[in-house]
DOGUZA-29160 format. One record per residue: x, y, z of N, C-alpha, C in turn; residue number from 1; residue in three letters; chain. Coordinates in nm, 2 decimals, always signed. Atoms other than C-alpha are relative to their C-alpha. Layout:
   n_east   n_north     n_up   ca_east   ca_north    ca_up   c_east   c_north     c_up   num   residu   chaine
        X         Y        Z         X          Y        Z        X         Y        Z   NUM      ala        A
...
//
This chain:
   n_east   n_north     n_up   ca_east   ca_north    ca_up   c_east   c_north     c_up   num   residu   chaine
    +0.05     +0.10    -0.09     +9.05     +19.54   +10.06    +0.12     -0.09    +0.04     1      unk        A
    -0.12     +0.08    -0.05     +9.31     +19.35   +10.27    -0.05     -0.14    +0.03     2      unk        A
    +0.03     +0.14    -0.02     +9.30     +18.97   +10.27    +0.08     -0.06    +0.11     3      unk        A
    -0.07     +0.07    -0.10     +9.39     +18.78   +10.58    +0.04     -0.14    -0.05     4      unk        A
    -0.04     +0.13    +0.06     +9.59     +18.49   +10.43    -0.02     -0.12    +0.09     5      unk        A
    +0.02     +0.11    -0.09     +9.57     +18.28   +10.74    -0.15     -0.05    +0.00     6      unk        A
    +0.14     +0.03    +0.00     +9.19     +18.30   +10.74    -0.04     -0.07    -0.13     7      unk        A
    +0.03     +0.05    +0.13     +9.18     +18.23   +10.37    +0.05     -0.15    -0.01     8      unk        A
    -0.05     +0.14    +0.00     +9.40     +17.92   +10.40    -0.08     -0.09    +0.09     9      unk        A
    +0.08     +0.08    -0.09     +9.20     +17.80   +10.70    -0.13     -0.03    -0.06    10      unk        A
    +0.13     +0.02    +0.06     +8.88     +17.84   +10.50    +0.01     -0.10    -0.12    11      unk        A
    -0.02     +0.09    +0.12     +9.01     +17.67   +10.18    +0.04     -0.14    +0.04    12      unk        A
    -0.04     +0.13    -0.04     +9.17     +17.39   +10.37    -0.09     -0.06    +0.11    13      unk        A
    +0.09     +0.05    -0.10     +8.88     +17.34   +10.61    +0.06     -0.02    +0.13    14      unk        A
    -0.07     +0.00    -0.13     +9.11     +17.40   +10.90    +0.11     -0.11    +0.02    15      unk        A
    -0.11     +0.10    -0.01     +9.36     +17.12   +10.82    +0.13     +0.07    +0.01    16      unk        A
    -0.13     -0.06    -0.03     +9.70     +17.20   +10.95    +0.09     +0.00    -0.13    17      unk        A
    -0.08     -0.02    +0.12     +9.95     +17.33   +10.68    +0.10     -0.12    -0.01    18      unk        A
    -0.10     +0.11    +0.01    +10.20     +17.05   +10.76    -0.07     -0.13    -0.06    19      unk        A
    +0.07     +0.11    +0.06     +9.94     +16.79   +10.68    -0.03     +0.02    -0.15    20      unk        A
    +0.02     -0.03    +0.14     +9.86     +16.97   +10.36    +0.12     -0.01    -0.09    21      unk        A
    -0.13     +0.01    +0.07    +10.22     +16.99   +10.26    +0.03     -0.15    -0.03    22      unk        A
    -0.02     +0.14    +0.01    +10.25     +16.62   +10.32    -0.09     -0.06    -0.11    23      unk        A
    +0.09     +0.05    +0.10     +9.94     +16.55   +10.11    +0.04     +0.04    -0.14    24      unk        A
    -0.04     -0.05    +0.13    +10.06     +16.77    +9.83    +0.13     -0.08    -0.05    25      unk        A
    -0.12     +0.07    +0.04    +10.40     +16.59    +9.84    -0.04     -0.14    -0.05    26      unk        A
    +0.04     +0.13    +0.05    +10.22     +16.26    +9.80    -0.06     +0.00    -0.14    27      unk        A
    +0.05     -0.02    +0.13    +10.06     +16.39    +9.49    +0.10     +0.03    -0.11    28      unk        A
    -0.11     -0.04    +0.09    +10.39     +16.49    +9.34    +0.04     -0.12    -0.08    29      unk        A
    -0.04     +0.11    +0.09    +10.49     +16.28    +9.04    +0.16     -0.01    +0.00    30      unk        A
    -0.14     +0.02    +0.01    +10.84     +16.14    +9.09    +0.02     -0.10    -0.11    31      unk        A
    -0.01     +0.08    +0.13    +10.92     +16.01    +8.74    +0.08     -0.13    +0.02    32      unk        A
    -0.08     +0.12    -0.02    +11.18     +15.77    +8.86    -0.07     -0.11    +0.08    33      unk        A
    +0.08     +0.10    -0.07    +10.92     +15.60    +9.08    -0.14     -0.02    -0.06    34      unk        A
    +0.13     +0.01    +0.07    +10.62     +15.64    +8.84    +0.00     -0.13    -0.08    35      unk        A
    +0.00     +0.13    +0.06    +10.53     +15.28    +8.74    -0.01     +0.00    -0.15    36      unk        A
    +0.01     +0.00    +0.15    +10.42     +15.35    +8.38    +0.14     +0.04    -0.06    37      unk        A
    -0.13     -0.05    +0.05    +10.75     +15.54    +8.32    +0.10     -0.11    +0.02    38      unk        A
    -0.10     +0.11    -0.02    +10.96     +15.26    +8.48    -0.02     -0.12    -0.09    39      unk        A
    +0.03     +0.11    +0.09    +10.78     +14.99    +8.28    +0.05     +0.04    -0.14    40      unk        A
    -0.04     -0.04    +0.14    +10.84     +15.19    +7.96    +0.16     +0.00    -0.01    41      unk        A
    -0.15     +0.00    +0.01    +11.21     +15.24    +8.04    +0.06     -0.14    +0.01    42      unk        A
    -0.04     +0.14    -0.01    +11.25     +14.87    +8.14    -0.02     -0.07    -0.14    43      unk        A
    +0.03     +0.07    +0.13    +11.08     +14.76    +7.81    +0.10     +0.05    -0.10    44      unk        A
    -0.09     -0.05    +0.10    +11.30     +14.99    +7.61    +0.14     -0.06    +0.02    45      unk        A
    -0.13     +0.06    -0.03    +11.62     +14.87    +7.78    +0.01     -0.15    -0.04    46      unk        A
    +0.00     +0.14    +0.04    +11.52     +14.51    +7.74    +0.00     -0.02    -0.15    47      unk        A
    +0.00     +0.01    +0.14    +11.43     +14.55    +7.38    +0.13     +0.04    -0.07    48      unk        A
    -0.12     -0.05    +0.06    +11.74     +14.74    +7.29    +0.12     -0.10    +0.03    49      unk        A
    -0.10     +0.09    -0.03    +11.96     +14.49    +7.48    -0.01     -0.13    -0.09    50      unk        A
    +0.01     +0.11    +0.09    +11.82     +14.20    +7.28    +0.03     +0.04    -0.15    51      unk        A
    -0.02     -0.04    +0.14    +11.82     +14.40    +6.96    +0.15     +0.01    -0.04    52      unk        A
    -0.14     -0.01    +0.03    +12.20     +14.45    +6.99    +0.05     -0.14    -0.04    53      unk        A
    -0.04     +0.14    +0.04    +12.23     +14.07    +6.96    -0.04     -0.04    -0.14    54      unk        A
    +0.04     +0.05    +0.13    +12.02     +14.01    +6.65    +0.01     +0.11    -0.11    55      unk        A
    -0.01     -0.10    +0.10    +12.05     +14.34    +6.47    +0.14     -0.01    -0.07    56      unk        A
    -0.14     +0.01    +0.06    +12.43     +14.30    +6.41    +0.01     -0.12    -0.09    57      unk        A
    -0.02     +0.12    +0.07    +12.41     +13.95    +6.29    -0.10     -0.02    -0.12    58      unk        A
    +0.10     +0.02    +0.10    +12.08     +13.96    +6.09    -0.05     +0.13    -0.06    59      unk        A
    +0.05     -0.13    +0.06    +12.02     +14.33    +6.02    -0.15     +0.02    +0.02    60      unk        A
    +0.14     -0.01    -0.03    +11.68     +14.31    +6.19    -0.02     +0.11    +0.10    61      unk        A
    +0.03     -0.10    -0.10    +11.52     +14.60    +6.37    -0.10     -0.06    +0.10    62      unk        A
    +0.09     +0.05    -0.10    +11.30     +14.57    +6.68    -0.14     -0.03    -0.06    63      unk        A
    +0.13     +0.03    +0.05    +10.97     +14.60    +6.49    +0.01     -0.12    -0.10    64      unk        A
    -0.02     +0.11    +0.09    +11.10     +14.35    +6.23    +0.01     -0.13    +0.08    65      unk        A
    -0.01     +0.12    -0.09    +11.19     +14.10    +6.51    -0.13     -0.03    +0.06    66      unk        A
    +0.13     +0.03    -0.06    +10.85     +14.14    +6.67    -0.09     -0.07    -0.11    67      unk        A
    +0.08     +0.06    +0.11    +10.69     +14.05    +6.33    +0.05     -0.14    -0.02    68      unk        A
    -0.06     +0.13    +0.02    +10.93     +13.76    +6.28    -0.04     -0.10    +0.11    69      unk        A
    +0.03     +0.08    -0.11    +10.87     +13.63    +6.63    -0.15     -0.04    +0.01    70      unk        A
    +0.15     +0.03    +0.00    +10.49     +13.66    +6.60    -0.03     -0.10    -0.11    71      unk        A
    +0.02     +0.10    +0.10    +10.49     +13.48    +6.27    +0.06     -0.13    +0.03    72      unk        A
    -0.07     +0.13    -0.04    +10.73     +13.22    +6.40    -0.09     -0.08    +0.10    73      unk        A
    +0.09     +0.06    -0.10    +10.48     +13.15    +6.68    -0.14     -0.03    -0.06    74      unk        A
    +0.13     +0.02    +0.05    +10.16     +13.18    +6.47    -0.01     -0.03    -0.15    75      unk        A
    +0.00     +0.04    +0.14    +10.25     +13.09    +6.11    -0.04     +0.11    -0.09    76      unk        A
    +0.05     -0.09    +0.10    +10.03     +13.32    +5.91    -0.09     +0.10    +0.07    77      unk        A
    +0.08     -0.10    -0.06     +9.87     +13.65    +6.01    -0.01     +0.12    -0.08    78      unk        A
    +0.01     -0.13    +0.07     +9.75     +13.98    +5.88    +0.08     +0.10    +0.07    79      unk        A
    -0.07     -0.11    -0.07     +9.94     +14.30    +5.96    -0.08     +0.05    +0.11    80      unk        A
    +0.09     -0.05    -0.11     +9.64     +14.41    +6.16    +0.00     -0.09    +0.12    81      unk        A
    -0.01     +0.10    -0.11     +9.65     +14.09    +6.37    +0.13     +0.00    +0.07    82      unk        A
    -0.13     -0.01    -0.06    +10.02     +14.12    +6.42    +0.01     +0.12    +0.09    83      unk        A
    +0.00     -0.13    -0.08     +9.97     +14.48    +6.54    -0.07     -0.02    +0.13    84      unk        A
    +0.07     +0.03    -0.12     +9.72     +14.36    +6.79    +0.07     -0.09    +0.09    85      unk        A
    -0.07     +0.10    -0.07     +9.91     +14.06    +6.90    +0.13     +0.06    +0.07    86      unk        A
    -0.13     -0.05    -0.04    +10.25     +14.24    +6.93    -0.01     +0.14    +0.07    87      unk        A
    +0.02     -0.13    -0.06    +10.09     +14.57    +7.06    +0.09     +0.10    -0.07    88      unk        A
    -0.08     -0.10    +0.08    +10.25     +14.77    +6.78    -0.10     +0.08    -0.08    89      unk        A
    +0.08     -0.09    +0.09    +10.12     +15.06    +6.58    -0.01     -0.07    -0.14    90      unk        A
    +0.02     +0.07    +0.13     +9.97     +14.93    +6.25    +0.09     +0.06    -0.11    91      unk        A
    -0.09     -0.06    +0.10    +10.18     +15.18    +6.05    +0.14     -0.06    +0.01    92      unk        A
    -0.14     +0.06    -0.02    +10.50     +15.05    +6.21    +0.00     -0.14    -0.05    93      unk        A
    +0.01     +0.14    +0.05    +10.39     +14.69    +6.13    +0.01     +0.00    -0.15    94      unk        A
    +0.01     +0.00    +0.15    +10.31     +14.78    +5.77    +0.14     +0.03    -0.06    95      unk        A
    -0.14     -0.04    +0.05    +10.65     +14.95    +5.72    +0.10     -0.11    +0.01    96      unk        A
    -0.10     +0.11    -0.03    +10.85     +14.68    +5.88    -0.03     -0.12    -0.08    97      unk        A
    +0.04     +0.11    +0.08    +10.65     +14.41    +5.70    +0.04     +0.02    -0.15    98      unk        A
    -0.04     -0.03    +0.14    +10.71     +14.58    +5.36    +0.15     -0.02    -0.02    99      unk        A
    -0.14     +0.02    +0.01    +11.08     +14.58    +5.43    +0.04     -0.15    +0.01   100      unk        A
    -0.03     +0.15    -0.01    +11.08     +14.21    +5.53    -0.04     -0.07    -0.12   101      unk        A
    +0.04     +0.06    +0.13    +10.89     +14.13    +5.21    +0.10     +0.03    -0.10   102      unk        A
    -0.10     -0.05    +0.10    +11.13     +14.33    +5.01    +0.13     -0.09    +0.01   103      unk        A
    -0.12     +0.08    -0.03    +11.42     +14.13    +5.17    -0.02     -0.15    -0.01   104      unk        A
    +0.04     +0.14    +0.02    +11.24     +13.80    +5.11    +0.01     -0.08    +0.13   105      unk        A
    +0.01     +0.07    -0.13    +11.21     +13.72    +5.48    -0.14     -0.04    +0.04   106      unk        A
    +0.15     +0.02    -0.02    +10.83     +13.74    +5.48    -0.06     +0.00    -0.14   107      unk        A
    +0.08     +0.00    +0.12    +10.58     +13.66    +5.20    -0.13     +0.07    +0.03   108      unk        A
    +0.13     -0.06    -0.02    +10.26     +13.85    +5.15    -0.10     -0.06    -0.10   109      unk        A
    +0.10     +0.06    +0.08     +9.95     +13.68    +5.02    -0.13     +0.08    +0.02   110      unk        A
    +0.13     -0.07    +0.00     +9.63     +13.88    +4.93    -0.11     -0.10    +0.03   111      unk        A
    +0.12     +0.09    -0.03     +9.31     +13.74    +5.08    -0.09     -0.01    -0.11   112      unk        A
    +0.10     +0.01    +0.10     +9.06     +13.60    +4.84    -0.13     +0.06    +0.03   113      unk        A
    +0.13     -0.05    -0.05     +8.77     +13.71    +5.05    +0.00     +0.16    +0.00   114      unk        A
    -0.01     -0.14    -0.01     +8.89     +14.07    +5.10    +0.13     +0.05    -0.06   115      unk        A
    -0.12     -0.04    +0.07     +9.14     +14.21    +4.85    +0.09     +0.10    +0.07   116      unk        A
    -0.08     -0.10    -0.08     +9.24     +14.48    +5.10    +0.08     -0.06    +0.10   117      unk        A
    -0.07     +0.07    -0.10     +9.37     +14.23    +5.34    +0.10     -0.10    -0.05   118      unk        A
    -0.11     +0.09    +0.05     +9.69     +14.04    +5.31    +0.06     -0.08    +0.12   119      unk        A
    -0.06     +0.08    -0.10     +9.84     +13.75    +5.50    +0.15     -0.01    -0.01   120      unk        A
    -0.15     +0.00    +0.00    +10.21     +13.75    +5.60    +0.04     -0.14    +0.06   121      unk        A
    -0.05     +0.13    -0.05    +10.41     +13.43    +5.65    +0.16     +0.01    -0.02   122      unk        A
    -0.14     +0.01    +0.01    +10.78     +13.36    +5.71    +0.04     -0.08    -0.12   123      unk        A
    -0.06     +0.09    +0.10    +10.98     +13.24    +5.41    +0.10     -0.10    +0.06   124      unk        A
    -0.10     +0.09    -0.06    +11.24     +12.97    +5.45    +0.11     +0.08    +0.07   125      unk        A
    -0.10     -0.08    -0.06    +11.50     +13.24    +5.51    -0.05     +0.06    +0.13   126      unk        A
    +0.06     -0.05    -0.12    +11.26     +13.40    +5.77    +0.00     -0.10    +0.11   127      unk        A
    +0.00     +0.11    -0.10    +11.22     +13.06    +5.94    +0.14     -0.02    +0.06   128      unk        A
    -0.14     +0.02    -0.04    +11.60     +13.02    +5.95    +0.04     +0.11    +0.10   129      unk        A
    -0.03     -0.11    -0.08    +11.64     +13.37    +6.10    -0.07     -0.02    +0.14   130      unk        A
    +0.07     +0.03    -0.13    +11.37     +13.29    +6.36    +0.07     -0.11    +0.08   131      unk        A
    -0.06     +0.11    -0.07    +11.53     +12.96    +6.45    +0.14     +0.04    +0.06   132      unk        A
    -0.13     -0.04    -0.05    +11.87     +13.13    +6.49    -0.01     +0.10    +0.12   133      unk        A
    +0.01     -0.10    -0.11    +11.74     +13.42    +6.71    -0.07     -0.06    +0.12   134      unk        A
    +0.06     +0.06    -0.12    +11.52     +13.21    +6.94    +0.09     -0.04    +0.11   135      unk        A
    -0.09     +0.04    -0.11    +11.81     +13.06    +7.13    +0.07     +0.13    +0.06   136      unk        A
    -0.06     -0.12    -0.05    +11.97     +13.41    +7.16    -0.10     +0.07    +0.09   137      unk        A
    +0.10     -0.06    -0.08    +11.64     +13.55    +7.29    -0.02     -0.07    +0.13   138      unk        A
    +0.01     +0.08    -0.12    +11.60     +13.27    +7.54    +0.12     +0.01    +0.10   139      unk        A
    -0.13     -0.02    -0.08    +11.96     +13.31    +7.66    -0.01     +0.14    +0.06   140      unk        A
    +0.01     -0.13    -0.05    +11.90     +13.68    +7.70    -0.10     +0.01    +0.11   141      unk        A
    +0.10     +0.00    -0.10    +11.59     +13.62    +7.90    +0.05     -0.07    +0.13   142      unk        A
    -0.06     +0.06    -0.12    +11.78     +13.38    +8.13    +0.10     +0.09    +0.07   143      unk        A
    -0.09     -0.10    -0.06    +12.04     +13.65    +8.18    -0.07     +0.11    +0.08   144      unk        A
    +0.07     -0.10    -0.07    +11.78     +13.90    +8.27    -0.06     -0.04    +0.14   145      unk        A
    +0.06     +0.06    -0.12    +11.63     +13.67    +8.54    +0.10     -0.08    +0.08   146      unk        A
    -0.10     +0.08    -0.07    +11.96     +13.52    +8.66    +0.00     +0.02    +0.15   147      unk        A
    -0.01     -0.02    -0.14    +11.94     +13.68    +9.00    -0.14     -0.03    +0.07   148      unk        A
    +0.13     +0.03    -0.05    +11.58     +13.57    +9.05    -0.02     -0.15    +0.02   149      unk        A
    +0.04     +0.14    -0.01    +11.44     +13.25    +9.19    -0.11     -0.04    -0.09   150      unk        A
    +0.10     +0.05    +0.09    +11.20     +13.04    +8.99    -0.14     +0.06    +0.05   151      unk        A
    +0.12     -0.05    -0.05    +10.92     +13.16    +9.22    -0.01     +0.15    -0.03   152      unk        A
    +0.00     -0.15    +0.03    +11.02     +13.53    +9.17    -0.03     +0.02    -0.15   153      unk        A
    +0.03     -0.01    +0.14    +11.02     +13.48    +8.79    -0.15     -0.03    -0.03   154      unk        A
    +0.15     +0.03    +0.01    +10.67     +13.32    +8.81    -0.08     +0.11    +0.05   155      unk        A
    +0.08     -0.12    -0.06    +10.55     +13.61    +9.03    +0.01     +0.11    -0.09   156      unk        A
    -0.01     -0.11    +0.10    +10.69     +13.86    +8.78    -0.09     -0.02    -0.12   157      unk        A
    +0.09     +0.03    +0.11    +10.51     +13.69    +8.50    -0.15     +0.02    +0.04   158      unk        A
    +0.14     -0.02    -0.04    +10.18     +13.69    +8.70    -0.03     +0.15    +0.02   159      unk        A
    +0.02     -0.14    -0.02    +10.22     +14.05    +8.80    +0.00     +0.08    -0.14   160      unk        A
    +0.01     -0.07    +0.13    +10.29     +14.16    +8.44    -0.13     -0.04    -0.07   161      unk        A
    +0.13     +0.04    +0.05     +9.98     +13.96    +8.33    -0.11     +0.09    +0.06   162      unk        A
    +0.10     -0.08    -0.07     +9.78     +14.14    +8.59    +0.01     +0.15    -0.04   163      unk        A
    -0.01     -0.14    +0.05     +9.92     +14.48    +8.49    -0.06     +0.02    -0.14   164      unk        A
    +0.05     +0.00    +0.14     +9.84     +14.41    +8.13    -0.15     +0.00    +0.00   165      unk        A
    +0.14     +0.01    -0.01     +9.49     +14.31    +8.22    -0.06     +0.13    +0.05   166      unk        A
    +0.05     -0.13    -0.05     +9.44     +14.63    +8.42    +0.01     +0.11    -0.10   167      unk        A
    -0.02     -0.10    +0.11     +9.58     +14.84    +8.14    -0.10     -0.01    -0.11   168      unk        A
    +0.10     +0.02    +0.10     +9.35     +14.68    +7.89    -0.14     +0.05    +0.05   169      unk        A
    +0.13     -0.04    -0.05     +9.05     +14.74    +8.12    -0.01     +0.16    +0.00   170      unk        A
    +0.00     -0.15    +0.00     +9.15     +15.11    +8.16    -0.01     +0.06    -0.14   171      unk        A
    +0.01     -0.05    +0.14     +9.19     +15.15    +7.79    -0.14     -0.02    -0.06   172      unk        A
    +0.14     +0.03    +0.04     +8.85     +14.99    +7.72    -0.09     +0.10    +0.06   173      unk        A
    +0.09     -0.10    -0.07     +8.69     +15.22    +7.98    +0.01     +0.13    -0.06   174      unk        A
    -0.02     -0.13    +0.06     +8.85     +15.53    +7.83    -0.06     +0.00    -0.14   175      unk        A
    +0.06     +0.00    +0.13     +8.75     +15.43    +7.48    -0.15     +0.00    +0.00   176      unk        A
    +0.14     +0.00    -0.01     +8.40     +15.36    +7.59    -0.05     +0.14    +0.04   177      unk        A
    +0.04     -0.13    -0.04     +8.38     +15.70    +7.77    +0.02     +0.10    -0.11   178      unk        A
    -0.03     -0.09    +0.11     +8.53     +15.88    +7.47    -0.11     -0.02    -0.11   179      unk        A
    +0.11     +0.03    +0.10     +8.27     +15.71    +7.24    -0.13     +0.05    +0.05   180      unk        A
    +0.12     -0.05    -0.05     +7.99     +15.80    +7.47    -0.01     +0.15    -0.01   181      unk        A
    +0.00     -0.14    +0.01     +8.10     +16.16    +7.48    -0.01     +0.05    -0.14   182      unk        A
    +0.01     -0.03    +0.15     +8.13     +16.17    +7.10    -0.15     -0.02    -0.04   183      unk        A
    +0.14     +0.02    +0.03     +7.77     +16.03    +7.08    -0.08     +0.11    +0.05   184      unk        A
    +0.08     -0.11    -0.06     +7.64     +16.29    +7.32    +0.02     +0.13    -0.08   185      unk        A
    -0.03     -0.13    +0.08     +7.82     +16.57    +7.13    -0.07     +0.00    -0.13   186      unk        A
    +0.06     +0.01    +0.13     +7.68     +16.44    +6.80    -0.15     +0.02    +0.01   187      unk        A
    +0.15     -0.01    -0.02     +7.32     +16.42    +6.94    -0.04     +0.15    +0.03   188      unk        A
    +0.03     -0.14    -0.04     +7.34     +16.79    +7.06    +0.00     +0.09    -0.12   189      unk        A
//
C-alpha cells in the first residue's frame, strides 16, 4: 500500500500550511539559554558562588552553612526543619551543614522538651560574630550586583521575584495535590 504523504500531512495538520506548522513547532522548541527556570537557576548559582568566594576564604563557611547562619542571624532560634523551609534547602543538606556548624561551635543545638526528636539551633557568640562580619560583605555584594540598576528597577526586580516565587509555590502545591489525589485513587482501586 502506497501512502500519499501530502494527503497524510494535510489530514494530520487539518490543512494548516507547513510553514505555519514549522513556525509553531519552532515556538515549542526549548532554548535553554532563554528558558526562565534555567536562567534563574544559573543566576542563583552565580550569585551564590560570587558571595561564597568572599566569605568562604575568610571564615571557611560553605553556601549551606552561610544560609543557616543568615537564617539564624535573622530569626534567633529555629529547628533544622524550619530552616529548611525558610531557606528553601533540602532538610538533609541543612542537617549535615548544621552538624558541622555545631561541631565547630558556630551553632548550638538544644533538644526540645516537648518532642525529643526535635532540636533547636541557635548561633553561638562565635556564630554571631561571623554573621556580623559577613552581613556587610553580603550587602556590599548586593549593591555591586544592582549597581547598574535604578532604585525603581531594583524594586521592580524584587516584586517580580516575589511574584515568581508565589507562582512557583502555587504550581508546587497544585502538583502535590494532584499527586496526592492520584495516589488516593490508586490506593482505592
